[in-house]
C-alpha positions as a Markdown table, in Angstrom:
| # | Residue | x | y | z |
|---|---|---|---|---|
| 1 | Unk | -4.4 | -116.5 | 70.7 |
| 2 | Unk | -5.5 | -118.0 | 67.3 |
| 3 | Unk | -3.2 | -120.1 | 65.1 |
| 4 | Unk | -3.5 | -120.0 | 61.4 |
| 5 | Unk | -1.6 | -122.4 | 59.1 |
| 6 | Unk | -1.2 | -121.3 | 55.5 |
| 7 | Unk | -1.3 | -124.2 | 53.1 |
| 8 | Unk | -0.6 | -124.4 | 49.4 |
| 9 | Unk | -3.6 | -125.3 | 47.3 |
| 10 | Unk | -3.2 | -128.6 | 45.5 |
| 11 | Unk | -6.1 | -128.2 | 43.1 |
| 12 | Unk | -4.0 | -128.0 | 40.0 |
| 13 | Unk | -2.5 | -131.4 | 40.8 |
| 14 | Unk | -6.0 | -133.1 | 40.6 |
| 15 | Unk | -8.4 | -133.2 | 37.7 |
| 16 | Unk | -11.3 | -132.0 | 39.9 |
| 17 | Unk | -9.5 | -128.7 | 40.5 |
| 18 | Unk | -9.9 | -126.4 | 43.6 |
| 19 | Unk | -12.2 | -128.6 | 45.7 |
| 20 | Unk | -11.7 | -130.6 | 48.9 |
| 21 | Unk | -9.6 | -133.7 | 48.3 |
| 22 | Unk | -11.6 | -136.9 | 48.4 |
| 23 | Unk | -9.9 | -139.7 | 50.3 |
| 24 | Unk | -10.2 | -143.5 | 49.9 |
| 25 | Unk | -9.3 | -145.9 | 52.7 |
| 26 | Unk | -9.0 | -149.6 | 52.5 |
| 27 | Unk | -8.7 | -151.1 | 56.0 |
| 28 | Unk | -7.4 | -154.4 | 54.6 |
| 29 | Unk | -4.1 | -152.8 | 53.3 |
| 30 | Unk | -1.3 | -151.4 | 55.3 |
| 31 | Unk | 1.3 | -149.1 | 53.7 |
| 32 | Unk | 3.9 | -149.1 | 56.5 |
| 33 | Unk | 4.5 | -150.1 | 60.1 |
| 34 | Unk | 6.7 | -149.0 | 63.0 |
| 35 | Unk | 10.4 | -149.9 | 62.5 |
| 36 | Unk | 9.7 | -150.6 | 58.8 |
| 37 | Unk | 10.8 | -148.7 | 55.8 |
| 38 | Unk | 8.0 | -146.1 | 55.6 |
| 39 | Unk | 10.5 | -143.4 | 56.6 |
| 40 | Unk | 12.9 | -144.2 | 53.7 |
| 41 | Unk | 12.9 | -143.0 | 50.1 |
| 42 | Unk | 12.7 | -146.5 | 48.5 |
| 43 | Unk | 10.5 | -147.8 | 45.7 |
| 44 | Unk | 8.9 | -150.3 | 48.1 |
| 45 | Unk | 7.1 | -147.3 | 49.8 |
| 46 | Unk | 5.5 | -146.1 | 46.6 |
| 47 | Unk | 4.8 | -149.0 | 44.2 |
| 48 | Unk | 2.4 | -150.8 | 46.4 |
| 49 | Unk | 0.3 | -147.6 | 47.0 |
| 50 | Unk | -0.4 | -147.3 | 43.2 |
| 51 | Unk | -2.9 | -150.1 | 43.1 |
| 52 | Unk | -5.0 | -148.8 | 46.1 |
| 53 | Unk | -4.8 | -145.2 | 44.7 |
| 54 | Unk | -6.1 | -146.4 | 41.3 |
| 55 | Unk | -8.9 | -148.4 | 43.0 |
| 56 | Unk | -10.0 | -145.4 | 45.0 |
| 57 | Unk | -9.9 | -143.2 | 41.9 |
| 58 | Unk | -11.6 | -145.5 | 39.5 |
| 59 | Unk | -14.3 | -146.9 | 41.8 |
| 60 | Unk | -15.0 | -143.9 | 44.0 |
| 61 | Unk | -13.6 | -140.8 | 42.3 |
| 62 | Unk | -11.0 | -140.3 | 45.1 |
| 63 | Unk | -7.9 | -138.2 | 44.8 |
| 64 | Unk | -5.6 | -139.9 | 47.5 |
| 65 | Unk | -5.5 | -142.9 | 49.8 |
| 66 | Unk | -5.8 | -142.5 | 53.5 |
| 67 | Unk | -3.5 | -145.0 | 55.2 |
| 68 | Unk | -4.2 | -146.6 | 58.5 |
| 69 | Unk | -2.3 | -148.9 | 60.9 |
| 70 | Unk | -4.5 | -150.6 | 63.5 |
| 71 | Unk | -7.1 | -147.8 | 63.3 |
| 72 | Unk | -4.4 | -145.0 | 63.5 |
| 73 | Unk | -4.0 | -142.7 | 60.6 |
| 74 | Unk | -0.4 | -142.8 | 59.3 |
| 75 | Unk | -0.5 | -140.8 | 56.1 |
| 76 | Unk | -2.6 | -139.3 | 53.3 |
| 77 | Unk | -1.0 | -140.1 | 50.0 |
| 78 | Unk | 1.5 | -137.3 | 49.3 |
| 79 | Unk | 0.3 | -135.0 | 52.1 |
| 80 | Unk | 1.2 | -134.3 | 55.7 |
| 81 | Unk | -1.6 | -135.0 | 58.1 |
| 82 | Unk | -2.5 | -133.0 | 61.2 |
| 83 | Unk | -5.7 | -133.1 | 63.2 |
| 84 | Unk | -6.5 | -130.3 | 65.6 |
| 85 | Unk | -9.2 | -131.2 | 68.1 |
| 86 | Unk | -10.3 | -131.2 | 71.7 |
| 87 | Unk | -9.1 | -134.4 | 73.4 |
| 88 | Unk | -11.0 | -136.5 | 76.0 |
| 89 | Unk | -9.8 | -134.0 | 78.7 |
| 90 | Unk | -11.3 | -131.0 | 76.8 |
| 91 | Unk | -7.8 | -129.7 | 75.9 |
| 92 | Unk | -6.8 | -128.4 | 72.5 |
| 93 | Unk | -4.5 | -131.0 | 70.9 |
| 94 | Unk | -2.6 | -131.2 | 67.6 |
| 95 | Unk | -2.1 | -134.8 | 66.5 |
| 96 | Unk | 0.1 | -136.1 | 63.7 |
| 97 | Unk | 1.7 | -139.5 | 63.1 |
| 98 | Unk | 4.8 | -140.2 | 65.1 |
| 99 | Unk | 8.2 | -140.7 | 63.5 |
| 100 | Unk | 8.3 | -144.4 | 64.3 |
| 101 | Unk | 9.2 | -145.7 | 60.8 |
| 102 | Unk | 5.8 | -145.3 | 59.2 |
| 103 | Unk | 6.3 | -141.8 | 57.6 |
| 104 | Unk | 9.1 | -139.7 | 56.2 |
| 105 | Unk | 10.4 | -137.0 | 58.5 |
| 106 | Unk | 9.7 | -133.9 | 56.5 |
| 107 | Unk | 10.5 | -130.2 | 56.8 |
| 108 | Unk | 6.8 | -129.2 | 56.6 |
| 109 | Unk | 5.8 | -131.5 | 59.4 |
| 110 | Unk | 8.8 | -130.4 | 61.5 |
| 111 | Unk | 8.1 | -126.7 | 60.8 |
| 112 | Unk | 4.4 | -126.9 | 61.9 |
| 113 | Unk | 5.3 | -128.8 | 65.1 |
| 114 | Unk | 8.1 | -126.3 | 65.9 |
| 115 | Unk | 5.7 | -123.3 | 65.4 |
| 116 | Unk | 3.1 | -124.9 | 67.5 |
| 117 | Unk | 5.5 | -125.6 | 70.4 |
| 118 | Unk | 6.7 | -122.0 | 70.2 |
| 119 | Unk | 3.2 | -120.6 | 70.3 |
| 120 | Unk | 2.2 | -122.7 | 73.3 |
């Protein structure tokens, strides 16, 4: 069985158009942490990200910021993040950040996880 996920192109949102999104990551800056406010719609989740986003865009031509917490990916700017890979046991695995206070619990994330569980 093959799984296909249809995504909406985001090209029109970025000046570079329909090309892969370039990501900037600054490992010295953390956007959110477990049990914090990363899962709330508050200004404190967005305002601090603007400086890093601007730095990535102006210095490196990047479209979004890739956010890490202790080497774990938590979020990519305004996008959900999923990684499909073979884990260390050779098994197919879909990985996405946990709902531990670092990201918003969204319908897109929930829908993809629900579909994947049903297809298992």
